N, C-alpha and C positions, 0 to 999 in steps of 0.2 A: 504493500500500499504505500502510495506516495504522498498522502496527506493533502489531496486536492490541488496539487501543483501541476499535474500532467507530466508526461515523460519529456525529458530534455531531448532535443533533436540530434545531439552530438553522436550518440552510438548509432542511431538510425542512419545518419548521413554517412558515417564512416563505413558501415557495413552494407548500405544500400537497401535497408529495410523499408518497405512500402508503408506509408501512413494512410489513415482514413481521412475524411474531411474534417474530423475533429482533432487531428494531430496524434491520434493513438495508433499503435502498431496494428496493421491489418493482419488477420490470421484466418487460416482454415484449420479447424481442429486444433487450435492453439498454436499452430506452427506458422511462423512468418514465411514470407516469400523466399527466404534464405534457408536452404536445407539444413536440418539439425538445430535451428534456432527456434525456440519456443518462447512464448510469453503469456502472462496472465495478469489478472488483477487490473490495477489502474492503468497500466501500460496498454492493455488490450481493450478493456471495457470503458475506460474513462474514470474520472474521479468519482468515487463512491464510498460506501461505508466498509469498515473492516470485515464485516460479515461476508460481503461480496468478494473481498480479496481472499478470504479463507476458502470460500466455495470455488473461486477461480483457480486457486492453487491446487485443490483436490482434483478438479477436472483436468488441469494441465498435467498433473501427475499421471492420471489415467491415460491421457493421449500420448505422453512420452513413453510410458510403459508399453502401450500398444505398438507405437512406432519401433521401439527397440526390440521387443519380444514377439511381435506379431499378434499378440493378444494380451489381455489383462485380467487379473482377478480382483483388481481394485474396484471399489464401488463407484458407480457413476449415476448421475441424475439424467443422463440422456438429454432429452429436450425439455426437461421439467422447469427450467428457469424462464424468467421473462426475457424476451428478445433484447439483443443489444440494439440501441437506437442509433 
């Protein structure tokens, strides 16, 4: 969680990570446009509450586990959250 400040552009600029129209990191299944780089929480969703950062971290862990292992036994909410705006 970044505390309502939003992600700094330095890392995205250096690595070529695509941003959305709100300057958050664009992702598909928590993975950025750069292979092997995942993001969650405020950097992906935008400024929000800590409970969303926790939820995002858990979902990101599920996606990373699936990416690395081909499957995951970690719990997931699937599409149970409100959509990202």
